PAVEXKE-963387 format. One record per residue (C-alpha): x, y, z; residue number from 1. Coordinates in pm, 1 decimal. Example, Ala and Ser with C-alpha at 12.3 -4.5 7.8 and 13.67 -1.06 7.14 Angstrom:
% residues 2
SITE / 1230.0 / -450.0 / 780.0 / 1 .
SITE / 1367.0 / -106.0 / 714.0 / 2 .
***
This chain:
% residues 397
SITE / -14.1 / -13.6 / -2.4 / 1 .
SITE / 154.5 / 300.7 / -115.9 / 2 .
SITE / 206.1 / 604.8 / 163.7 / 3 .
SITE / 135.7 / 894.6 / -65.7 / 4 .
SITE / -166.8 / 737.8 / -207.7 / 5 .
SITE / -290.2 / 603.5 / 136.5 / 6 .
SITE / -263.6 / 962.7 / 286.9 / 7 .
SITE / -453.3 / 1113.2 / -5.2 / 8 .
SITE / -752.6 / 886.8 / 60.7 / 9 .
SITE / -690.0 / 1008.7 / 478.7 / 10 .
SITE / -701.5 / 1372.5 / 393.8 / 11 .
SITE / -1011.4 / 1349.5 / 173.3 / 12 .
SITE / -1201.1 / 1158.3 / 432.8 / 13 .
SITE / -1127.7 / 1441.3 / 625.1 / 14 .
SITE / -1202.1 / 1695.7 / 380.7 / 15 .
SITE / -1524.5 / 1528.4 / 345.0 / 16 .
SITE / -1672.0 / 1532.8 / 699.0 / 17 .
SITE / -1560.1 / 1838.5 / 806.8 / 18 .
SITE / -1684.3 / 1990.3 / 480.7 / 19 .
SITE / -2019.6 / 1808.1 / 553.0 / 20 .
SITE / -2016.9 / 1993.5 / 914.0 / 21 .
SITE / -1935.8 / 2350.0 / 813.0 / 22 .
SITE / -2293.4 / 2251.2 / 546.0 / 23 .
SITE / -2460.6 / 2182.9 / 801.4 / 24 .
SITE / -2393.5 / 2474.4 / 992.9 / 25 .
SITE / -2472.8 / 2724.8 / 728.6 / 26 .
SITE / -2805.7 / 2564.2 / 643.2 / 27 .
SITE / -2906.5 / 2532.8 / 1025.1 / 28 .
SITE / -3113.1 / 2860.3 / 1068.5 / 29 .
SITE / -3051.1 / 2927.9 / 1420.3 / 30 .
SITE / -2681.4 / 2980.6 / 1413.8 / 31 .
SITE / -2601.3 / 3091.9 / 1724.0 / 32 .
SITE / -2306.4 / 3359.4 / 1766.1 / 33 .
SITE / -2006.5 / 3099.9 / 1758.0 / 34 .
SITE / -2166.6 / 2966.8 / 1413.0 / 35 .
SITE / -1953.5 / 3194.2 / 1191.9 / 36 .
SITE / -1633.2 / 3085.6 / 1378.9 / 37 .
SITE / -1693.7 / 2762.3 / 1357.6 / 38 .
SITE / -1734.2 / 2798.6 / 1004.0 / 39 .
SITE / -1441.4 / 2973.0 / 958.4 / 40 .
SITE / -1242.7 / 2743.6 / 1184.3 / 41 .
SITE / -1359.2 / 2370.6 / 1034.3 / 42 .
SITE / -1392.6 / 2558.5 / 663.8 / 43 .
SITE / -1068.2 / 2645.4 / 681.5 / 44 .
SITE / -934.3 / 2302.3 / 779.8 / 45 .
SITE / -1165.7 / 2125.9 / 519.6 / 46 .
SITE / -1022.8 / 2343.8 / 259.1 / 47 .
SITE / -651.8 / 2225.3 / 379.8 / 48 .
SITE / -681.8 / 1866.6 / 388.6 / 49 .
SITE / -920.5 / 1884.6 / 27.3 / 50 .
SITE / -597.1 / 2061.2 / -148.8 / 51 .
SITE / -361.7 / 1890.9 / 22.1 / 52 .
SITE / -519.9 / 1549.9 / -105.4 / 53 .
SITE / -582.3 / 1701.4 / -468.5 / 54 .
SITE / -220.0 / 1831.8 / -427.9 / 55 .
SITE / -68.3 / 1490.4 / -402.1 / 56 .
SITE / -306.1 / 1336.4 / -638.3 / 57 .
SITE / -217.1 / 1601.3 / -931.4 / 58 .
SITE / 123.2 / 1723.3 / -827.4 / 59 .
SITE / -22.4 / 2081.9 / -932.5 / 60 .
SITE / 165.7 / 2379.3 / -784.8 / 61 .
SITE / -195.9 / 2555.7 / -726.8 / 62 .
SITE / -300.7 / 2311.1 / -468.1 / 63 .
SITE / 60.6 / 2289.8 / -312.5 / 64 .
SITE / -3.7 / 2700.9 / -249.4 / 65 .
SITE / -323.5 / 2674.4 / -148.4 / 66 .
SITE / -243.2 / 2388.4 / 108.3 / 67 .
SITE / -14.0 / 2617.8 / 313.5 / 68 .
SITE / -222.6 / 2914.9 / 273.0 / 69 .
SITE / -508.2 / 2747.5 / 415.0 / 70 .
SITE / -334.8 / 2587.7 / 691.8 / 71 .
SITE / -136.0 / 2943.8 / 786.7 / 72 .
SITE / -524.5 / 3055.0 / 860.7 / 73 .
SITE / -544.5 / 2786.6 / 1114.4 / 74 .
SITE / -439.0 / 2914.7 / 1402.4 / 75 .
SITE / -626.1 / 3267.4 / 1388.6 / 76 .
SITE / -940.6 / 3057.3 / 1318.3 / 77 .
SITE / -896.3 / 2835.1 / 1645.4 / 78 .
SITE / -811.6 / 3177.9 / 1858.7 / 79 .
SITE / -1103.3 / 3340.4 / 1733.9 / 80 .
SITE / -1321.3 / 3063.9 / 1852.4 / 81 .
SITE / -1156.3 / 3038.7 / 2171.8 / 82 .
SITE / -1237.7 / 3369.5 / 2259.1 / 83 .
SITE / -1573.0 / 3328.4 / 2145.9 / 84 .
SITE / -1613.5 / 3046.9 / 2400.2 / 85 .
SITE / -1431.1 / 3166.6 / 2667.6 / 86 .
SITE / -1660.3 / 3515.5 / 2593.2 / 87 .
SITE / -1339.5 / 3754.9 / 2660.6 / 88 .
SITE / -1043.9 / 3892.4 / 2430.1 / 89 .
SITE / -702.0 / 3663.9 / 2458.3 / 90 .
SITE / -408.9 / 3894.4 / 2582.7 / 91 .
SITE / -307.3 / 4132.7 / 2363.9 / 92 .
SITE / 53.7 / 4025.3 / 2303.2 / 93 .
SITE / -75.0 / 3676.9 / 2240.5 / 94 .
SITE / -350.6 / 3819.8 / 1939.4 / 95 .
SITE / -97.3 / 4028.0 / 1766.2 / 96 .
SITE / 180.7 / 3747.8 / 1797.9 / 97 .
SITE / -74.1 / 3426.3 / 1653.9 / 98 .
SITE / -190.6 / 3727.4 / 1376.2 / 99 .
SITE / 127.5 / 3807.8 / 1270.3 / 100 .
SITE / 251.0 / 3417.1 / 1238.9 / 101 .
SITE / -46.2 / 3354.4 / 1044.6 / 102 .
SITE / 46.3 / 3642.9 / 795.1 / 103 .
SITE / 409.8 / 3516.2 / 757.5 / 104 .
SITE / 296.3 / 3176.9 / 768.0 / 105 .
SITE / 82.6 / 3278.8 / 476.8 / 106 .
SITE / 353.5 / 3517.9 / 300.3 / 107 .
SITE / 581.3 / 3232.3 / 310.1 / 108 .
SITE / 344.0 / 2939.6 / 172.9 / 109 .
SITE / 264.4 / 3175.7 / -115.5 / 110 .
SITE / 615.4 / 3328.1 / -207.7 / 111 .
SITE / 796.1 / 2980.6 / -125.0 / 112 .
SITE / 582.5 / 2717.8 / -249.0 / 113 .
SITE / 767.6 / 2683.6 / -580.4 / 114 .
SITE / 1086.4 / 2669.7 / -422.3 / 115 .
SITE / 1075.4 / 2465.2 / -110.6 / 116 .
SITE / 941.5 / 2084.6 / -145.3 / 117 .
SITE / 624.0 / 1958.9 / -59.0 / 118 .
SITE / 646.2 / 1850.2 / 341.1 / 119 .
SITE / 960.2 / 2032.1 / 442.0 / 120 .
SITE / 842.8 / 2365.3 / 543.2 / 121 .
SITE / 951.1 / 2288.6 / 926.1 / 122 .
SITE / 912.9 / 2668.6 / 978.5 / 123 .
SITE / 548.9 / 2694.9 / 933.0 / 124 .
SITE / 500.2 / 2406.7 / 1135.0 / 125 .
SITE / 684.1 / 2549.5 / 1401.5 / 126 .
SITE / 496.1 / 2902.0 / 1357.2 / 127 .
SITE / 150.7 / 2707.8 / 1360.0 / 128 .
SITE / 235.3 / 2464.6 / 1639.3 / 129 .
SITE / 313.8 / 2731.4 / 1873.4 / 130 .
SITE / -17.3 / 2918.0 / 1794.4 / 131 .
SITE / -197.5 / 2636.9 / 1860.1 / 132 .
SITE / 0.8 / 2536.9 / 2194.6 / 133 .
SITE / -63.0 / 2907.7 / 2322.7 / 134 .
SITE / -437.3 / 2899.3 / 2225.3 / 135 .
SITE / -447.6 / 2531.9 / 2439.5 / 136 .
SITE / -298.9 / 2722.2 / 2721.5 / 137 .
SITE / -548.5 / 3009.1 / 2702.7 / 138 .
SITE / -825.5 / 2766.0 / 2742.4 / 139 .
SITE / -712.2 / 2540.1 / 3026.0 / 140 .
SITE / -595.7 / 2871.8 / 3208.9 / 141 .
SITE / -962.9 / 3018.6 / 3225.5 / 142 .
SITE / -1141.2 / 3099.2 / 3467.9 / 143 .
SITE / -1417.7 / 2838.4 / 3497.0 / 144 .
SITE / -1603.5 / 3013.3 / 3741.6 / 145 .
SITE / -1716.8 / 3306.2 / 3478.8 / 146 .
SITE / -1834.1 / 3031.8 / 3213.6 / 147 .
SITE / -2142.1 / 2773.2 / 3239.9 / 148 .
SITE / -2136.4 / 2440.3 / 3324.9 / 149 .
SITE / -2240.1 / 2356.6 / 2917.3 / 150 .
SITE / -1955.8 / 2643.5 / 2818.1 / 151 .
SITE / -1688.8 / 2491.8 / 3023.7 / 152 .
SITE / -1775.0 / 2151.0 / 2856.1 / 153 .
SITE / -1750.0 / 2324.7 / 2547.3 / 154 .
SITE / -1375.6 / 2471.3 / 2618.4 / 155 .
SITE / -1241.4 / 2095.7 / 2750.1 / 156 .
SITE / -1397.5 / 1949.3 / 2461.0 / 157 .
SITE / -1205.0 / 2209.5 / 2219.4 / 158 .
SITE / -928.3 / 2187.7 / 2494.1 / 159 .
SITE / -898.6 / 1806.0 / 2420.7 / 160 .
SITE / -913.9 / 1802.1 / 2071.6 / 161 .
SITE / -640.8 / 2070.7 / 2024.5 / 162 .
SITE / -437.7 / 1824.2 / 2254.8 / 163 .
SITE / -520.8 / 1542.9 / 1999.5 / 164 .
SITE / -437.7 / 1714.7 / 1716.1 / 165 .
SITE / -120.3 / 1929.6 / 1821.5 / 166 .
SITE / 105.2 / 1632.3 / 1854.6 / 167 .
SITE / -32.3 / 1402.8 / 1520.2 / 168 .
SITE / 61.4 / 1721.4 / 1296.9 / 169 .
SITE / 416.3 / 1605.2 / 1359.4 / 170 .
SITE / 330.4 / 1327.9 / 1195.4 / 171 .
SITE / 272.4 / 1494.6 / 885.9 / 172 .
SITE / 628.8 / 1568.7 / 813.0 / 173 .
SITE / 736.5 / 1227.4 / 725.4 / 174 .
SITE / 1121.1 / 1376.2 / 698.6 / 175 .
SITE / 1132.2 / 1457.6 / 1054.8 / 176 .
SITE / 900.2 / 1196.8 / 1229.5 / 177 .
SITE / 905.7 / 833.7 / 1131.4 / 178 .
SITE / 554.8 / 740.6 / 1066.9 / 179 .
SITE / 356.0 / 518.5 / 846.6 / 180 .
SITE / 119.7 / 806.8 / 785.0 / 181 .
SITE / 0.5 / 1129.6 / 890.4 / 182 .
SITE / -288.1 / 1158.3 / 1168.8 / 183 .
SITE / -360.2 / 1472.6 / 1169.2 / 184 .
SITE / -700.5 / 1407.7 / 950.9 / 185 .
SITE / -840.1 / 1164.2 / 1220.4 / 186 .
SITE / -770.4 / 1419.7 / 1484.2 / 187 .
SITE / -966.5 / 1685.0 / 1257.6 / 188 .
SITE / -1262.7 / 1436.1 / 1290.8 / 189 .
SITE / -1223.8 / 1355.6 / 1612.3 / 190 .
SITE / -1213.8 / 1745.2 / 1679.4 / 191 .
SITE / -1592.7 / 1798.2 / 1452.7 / 192 .
SITE / -1708.1 / 1478.5 / 1629.1 / 193 .
SITE / -1670.6 / 1634.7 / 2000.2 / 194 .
SITE / -1823.0 / 1953.5 / 1851.1 / 195 .
SITE / -2148.7 / 1768.5 / 1748.6 / 196 .
SITE / -2163.9 / 1581.7 / 2096.3 / 197 .
SITE / -2118.2 / 1923.7 / 2249.7 / 198 .
SITE / -2442.2 / 1991.1 / 2474.8 / 199 .
SITE / -2644.4 / 1683.5 / 2328.9 / 200 .
SITE / -2384.5 / 1377.4 / 2510.5 / 201 .
SITE / -2246.9 / 1352.7 / 2841.7 / 202 .
SITE / -1902.3 / 1253.4 / 2850.6 / 203 .
SITE / -1920.3 / 869.5 / 2920.5 / 204 .
SITE / -2168.1 / 851.4 / 2570.5 / 205 .
SITE / -1836.3 / 1039.1 / 2450.0 / 206 .
SITE / -1625.5 / 768.8 / 2569.2 / 207 .
SITE / -1905.9 / 490.2 / 2445.0 / 208 .
SITE / -1881.0 / 641.5 / 2113.1 / 209 .
SITE / -1502.4 / 687.5 / 2083.0 / 210 .
SITE / -1513.9 / 309.4 / 2214.1 / 211 .
SITE / -1745.9 / 166.7 / 1947.0 / 212 .
SITE / -1566.3 / 325.7 / 1647.4 / 213 .
SITE / -1236.9 / 180.5 / 1781.4 / 214 .
SITE / -1367.5 / -179.3 / 1795.1 / 215 .
SITE / -1513.7 / -190.2 / 1483.9 / 216 .
SITE / -1231.7 / -28.3 / 1264.6 / 217 .
SITE / -1003.3 / -274.2 / 1415.7 / 218 .
SITE / -1233.1 / -592.2 / 1420.9 / 219 .
SITE / -1260.7 / -439.5 / 1011.3 / 220 .
SITE / -916.1 / -399.8 / 937.6 / 221 .
SITE / -856.9 / -735.2 / 1082.9 / 222 .
SITE / -1048.3 / -875.6 / 840.4 / 223 .
SITE / -926.8 / -676.4 / 537.4 / 224 .
SITE / -592.9 / -775.5 / 683.3 / 225 .
SITE / -681.0 / -1131.4 / 620.2 / 226 .
SITE / -868.7 / -1115.8 / 323.8 / 227 .
SITE / -595.4 / -914.5 / 151.4 / 228 .
SITE / -312.5 / -1104.1 / 376.4 / 229 .
SITE / -117.6 / -751.8 / 443.6 / 230 .
SITE / 199.1 / -868.1 / 619.2 / 231 .
SITE / 377.7 / -521.5 / 669.7 / 232 .
SITE / 309.8 / -355.5 / 1012.9 / 233 .
SITE / 328.9 / 16.9 / 832.7 / 234 .
SITE / 64.2 / -76.9 / 567.8 / 235 .
SITE / -154.1 / -256.2 / 863.2 / 236 .
SITE / -142.7 / 95.9 / 1046.7 / 237 .
SITE / -229.9 / 297.1 / 729.2 / 238 .
SITE / -542.6 / 37.6 / 680.1 / 239 .
SITE / -645.7 / 119.2 / 1000.5 / 240 .
SITE / -650.0 / 481.6 / 997.7 / 241 .
SITE / -812.3 / 441.7 / 644.9 / 242 .
SITE / -1095.5 / 241.0 / 784.1 / 243 .
SITE / -1110.4 / 449.6 / 1101.1 / 244 .
SITE / -1131.1 / 796.5 / 916.8 / 245 .
SITE / -1388.9 / 613.6 / 670.4 / 246 .
SITE / -1622.7 / 541.7 / 995.9 / 247 .
SITE / -1602.2 / 846.5 / 1144.7 / 248 .
SITE / -1674.9 / 1033.1 / 852.8 / 249 .
SITE / -2018.9 / 828.2 / 833.7 / 250 .
SITE / -2104.8 / 871.1 / 1155.0 / 251 .
SITE / -2040.0 / 1233.2 / 1123.0 / 252 .
SITE / -2286.8 / 1216.1 / 788.2 / 253 .
SITE / -2532.2 / 1086.8 / 1005.5 / 254 .
SITE / -2529.0 / 1288.7 / 1296.0 / 255 .
SITE / -2537.7 / 1590.6 / 1100.2 / 256 .
SITE / -2847.5 / 1501.5 / 901.7 / 257 .
SITE / -3094.6 / 1602.0 / 1182.4 / 258 .
SITE / -2933.3 / 1949.1 / 1122.3 / 259 .
SITE / -3119.3 / 2046.1 / 845.4 / 260 .
SITE / -3482.1 / 1940.6 / 1000.1 / 261 .
SITE / -3386.6 / 2125.3 / 1330.2 / 262 .
SITE / -3327.9 / 2422.0 / 1127.0 / 263 .
SITE / -3597.3 / 2399.3 / 957.3 / 264 .
SITE / -3828.1 / 2367.0 / 1288.0 / 265 .
SITE / -3677.6 / 2626.9 / 1456.0 / 266 .
SITE / -3700.8 / 2886.4 / 1183.8 / 267 .
SITE / -4109.7 / 2774.4 / 1179.5 / 268 .
SITE / -4140.1 / 2796.1 / 1555.3 / 269 .
SITE / -3973.5 / 3153.9 / 1533.4 / 270 .
SITE / -4206.4 / 3292.3 / 1237.6 / 271 .
SITE / -4483.0 / 3125.0 / 1421.1 / 272 .
SITE / -4373.7 / 3357.6 / 1741.1 / 273 .
SITE / -4346.2 / 3656.7 / 1539.6 / 274 .
SITE / -4650.8 / 3610.8 / 1307.2 / 275 .
SITE / -4956.1 / 3873.8 / 1215.8 / 276 .
SITE / -5258.2 / 3726.5 / 1472.2 / 277 .
SITE / -5483.5 / 4028.0 / 1391.6 / 278 .
SITE / -5621.1 / 3795.5 / 1084.2 / 279 .
SITE / -5569.6 / 3477.9 / 927.8 / 280 .
SITE / -5459.3 / 3606.4 / 584.2 / 281 .
SITE / -5207.6 / 3800.2 / 786.4 / 282 .
SITE / -5106.3 / 3485.5 / 969.0 / 283 .
SITE / -5094.4 / 3240.8 / 672.3 / 284 .
SITE / -4915.9 / 3511.4 / 473.5 / 285 .
SITE / -4618.2 / 3516.1 / 744.7 / 286 .
SITE / -4579.5 / 3131.2 / 730.3 / 287 .
SITE / -4613.7 / 3052.2 / 361.3 / 288 .
SITE / -4258.7 / 3214.0 / 381.9 / 289 .
SITE / -4138.5 / 2897.1 / 478.1 / 290 .
SITE / -4027.6 / 2612.9 / 269.7 / 291 .
SITE / -4262.2 / 2365.7 / 451.8 / 292 .
SITE / -4547.1 / 2579.7 / 445.8 / 293 .
SITE / -4474.8 / 2723.7 / 72.4 / 294 .
SITE / -4692.0 / 2513.6 / -114.8 / 295 .
SITE / -5012.2 / 2538.1 / 112.6 / 296 .
SITE / -5336.6 / 2553.4 / -30.2 / 297 .
SITE / -5629.3 / 2725.3 / 153.3 / 298 .
SITE / -6010.4 / 2582.8 / 3.9 / 299 .
SITE / -6335.9 / 2816.7 / 133.8 / 300 .
SITE / -6664.4 / 2631.5 / 112.5 / 301 .
SITE / -6699.5 / 2732.0 / -197.3 / 302 .
SITE / -6395.1 / 2551.0 / -340.8 / 303 .
SITE / -6565.6 / 2204.4 / -136.6 / 304 .
SITE / -6902.2 / 2248.7 / -302.6 / 305 .
SITE / -6837.6 / 1848.7 / -418.3 / 306 .
SITE / -6819.7 / 1788.6 / -70.3 / 307 .
SITE / -6995.8 / 1873.1 / 268.1 / 308 .
SITE / -6824.7 / 2149.1 / 410.6 / 309 .
SITE / -6948.9 / 2184.3 / 753.1 / 310 .
SITE / -6926.5 / 1793.7 / 818.4 / 311 .
SITE / -6543.8 / 1805.4 / 688.4 / 312 .
SITE / -6480.4 / 2068.8 / 878.9 / 313 .
SITE / -6665.7 / 1869.8 / 1200.9 / 314 .
SITE / -6437.4 / 1577.6 / 1121.2 / 315 .
SITE / -6074.2 / 1793.3 / 1106.6 / 316 .
SITE / -6185.8 / 1978.8 / 1442.3 / 317 .
SITE / -6127.0 / 1646.9 / 1625.1 / 318 .
SITE / -5756.9 / 1694.4 / 1586.7 / 319 .
SITE / -5512.4 / 1985.2 / 1403.5 / 320 .
SITE / -5346.1 / 1791.8 / 1141.0 / 321 .
SITE / -5433.6 / 1490.9 / 991.3 / 322 .
SITE / -5216.1 / 1279.6 / 733.0 / 323 .
SITE / -5301.7 / 1084.1 / 434.9 / 324 .
SITE / -5100.2 / 808.8 / 556.3 / 325 .
SITE / -5324.1 / 803.4 / 902.2 / 326 .
SITE / -5630.5 / 811.1 / 701.0 / 327 .
SITE / -5529.4 / 529.7 / 499.5 / 328 .
SITE / -5412.4 / 330.6 / 802.2 / 329 .
SITE / -5766.1 / 402.8 / 1012.7 / 330 .
SITE / -5599.7 / 590.5 / 1267.7 / 331 .
SITE / -5815.0 / 784.1 / 1544.4 / 332 .
SITE / -6195.6 / 760.7 / 1605.3 / 333 .
SITE / -6296.7 / 861.6 / 1232.2 / 334 .
SITE / -6541.1 / 583.1 / 995.3 / 335 .
SITE / -6539.7 / 485.8 / 664.2 / 336 .
SITE / -6770.2 / 750.4 / 556.5 / 337 .
SITE / -6564.3 / 1076.6 / 715.1 / 338 .
SITE / -6235.8 / 924.8 / 553.8 / 339 .
SITE / -6302.8 / 860.5 / 234.7 / 340 .
SITE / -6382.0 / 1228.3 / 124.2 / 341 .
SITE / -6087.2 / 1353.4 / 331.4 / 342 .
SITE / -5860.5 / 1132.3 / 106.3 / 343 .
SITE / -6010.3 / 1199.5 / -220.5 / 344 .
SITE / -5980.5 / 1564.5 / -129.6 / 345 .
SITE / -5591.0 / 1467.5 / -57.3 / 346 .
SITE / -5581.2 / 1267.3 / -370.1 / 347 .
SITE / -5735.9 / 1530.1 / -615.6 / 348 .
SITE / -5502.7 / 1799.2 / -452.2 / 349 .
SITE / -5212.0 / 1608.5 / -440.9 / 350 .
SITE / -5175.0 / 1687.9 / -69.2 / 351 .
SITE / -5022.9 / 1445.0 / 214.2 / 352 .
SITE / -5170.4 / 1644.1 / 501.5 / 353 .
SITE / -5494.3 / 1813.5 / 580.5 / 354 .
SITE / -5608.7 / 2079.8 / 873.5 / 355 .
SITE / -5899.0 / 2278.6 / 961.5 / 356 .
SITE / -5816.1 / 2649.9 / 916.6 / 357 .
SITE / -6140.9 / 2834.0 / 1036.7 / 358 .
SITE / -6485.6 / 2685.7 / 1133.3 / 359 .
SITE / -6703.9 / 3046.6 / 1045.8 / 360 .
SITE / -6646.1 / 3004.8 / 761.5 / 361 .
SITE / -6519.0 / 2699.7 / 666.9 / 362 .
SITE / -6153.9 / 2704.1 / 522.5 / 363 .
SITE / -5953.5 / 2400.3 / 537.5 / 364 .
SITE / -5551.3 / 2378.0 / 455.9 / 365 .
SITE / -5377.8 / 2145.9 / 230.5 / 366 .
SITE / -5022.1 / 2099.0 / 249.0 / 367 .
SITE / -4761.0 / 1877.7 / 66.6 / 368 .
SITE / -4471.4 / 1766.9 / 273.9 / 369 .
SITE / -4158.0 / 1602.9 / 115.1 / 370 .
SITE / -4100.9 / 1263.7 / 210.3 / 371 .
SITE / -3760.1 / 1365.8 / 428.2 / 372 .
SITE / -4002.4 / 1533.5 / 635.1 / 373 .
SITE / -4290.7 / 1294.6 / 693.5 / 374 .
SITE / -4176.8 / 1240.5 / 1008.8 / 375 .
SITE / -4331.3 / 1276.4 / 1373.5 / 376 .
SITE / -4141.6 / 1624.8 / 1476.2 / 377 .
SITE / -4235.2 / 1770.2 / 1133.1 / 378 .
SITE / -4574.3 / 1686.4 / 1130.1 / 379 .
SITE / -4616.4 / 1784.2 / 1507.5 / 380 .
SITE / -4474.8 / 2145.2 / 1405.1 / 381 .
SITE / -4713.3 / 2160.6 / 1105.3 / 382 .
SITE / -5006.6 / 2068.0 / 1334.1 / 383 .
SITE / -4892.7 / 2347.7 / 1573.7 / 384 .
SITE / -4897.5 / 2599.3 / 1291.2 / 385 .
SITE / -5291.6 / 2502.7 / 1200.3 / 386 .
SITE / -5352.1 / 2509.9 / 1542.5 / 387 .
SITE / -5254.8 / 2851.5 / 1592.3 / 388 .
SITE / -5433.8 / 2937.9 / 1276.2 / 389 .
SITE / -5752.1 / 2806.4 / 1429.5 / 390 .
SITE / -5698.7 / 3018.8 / 1736.7 / 391 .
SITE / -5618.0 / 3337.4 / 1521.5 / 392 .
SITE / -5986.2 / 3298.4 / 1386.0 / 393 .
SITE / -6141.8 / 3253.2 / 1725.7 / 394 .
SITE / -5984.5 / 3550.6 / 1903.2 / 395 .
SITE / -6232.4 / 3762.6 / 2034.4 / 396 .
SITE / -6191.5 / 4167.4 / 2035.6 / 397 .
***
């Protein structure tokens, strides 16, 4: 197994995992004050591993220069995130030193790419490592009493991540360190896992996740070694690193999936909280700005002439929202005579959900949810929107 090709694959896994996390942060609408800093840091690191992989694969100088230009910004990005987590500025001297270090590293990378061989820029490595060590000291020397429990947990996890990645950066310099492969991409993926678990999982769950990933990686690696008859220890280590990076990347992608749904839910709830409640039309006008409700169809008694509007309204009044799936399954206290008109209306309108917006006059809302949104939480939020619409029409002056 060739080391260069293995390193390129490992860098590719890291770039994909970090890019997925950055994309999730960008599409999540309810981003906090740390979101831009997280996007900057992990975006820079994702670009670094991506262009480094391309540089190895293609040998083009442009990717070589981009590799070192990207990593030069990492200390500055890490400092900005550390300041956001600590809710205070770093010492002035440290800020100036890291800014100058990043500027010097960036200039060194841009102007020496064609003169210095790839992997031998030790001066740049020293600058970056020194800056990261300074940030690590800043995190661990914090006054924990000034931060909340959740903030301290986030700081600890970033500190652990830096403590892991700093020594592993040295393995990327094969001329200095006798390592089968550069392990810093795996460390970067671990940091993203820690960032995702912050505020969601406690320390025990994180350790359990790590143990499961390591055990699975060992099992898969042993199986592949047996099948391919890999005898060299270095090749076995590289294979272990590749399998581990692939598993961590898949874990990240799976865990990131709820981000988009969470952003949609939060956005819809925020929209409902600030929507116009003076009239039903005003309320619905605000809500239809949301993607989930952009195709909302509102039918009046005139549009329901082929049905019995009053009877249909009485049926829909039993709960805020009805889905075609639940109606077809016969869920709830509804008989055949009540179910058939609703199913027919949904089929004719190419909708998946129906709800009552107003009883006097009768107004019914029809919505089509994409398959990916047909889950309990999305339907609850949609039902809440229909219920608030009903309350808007029932308000008394």
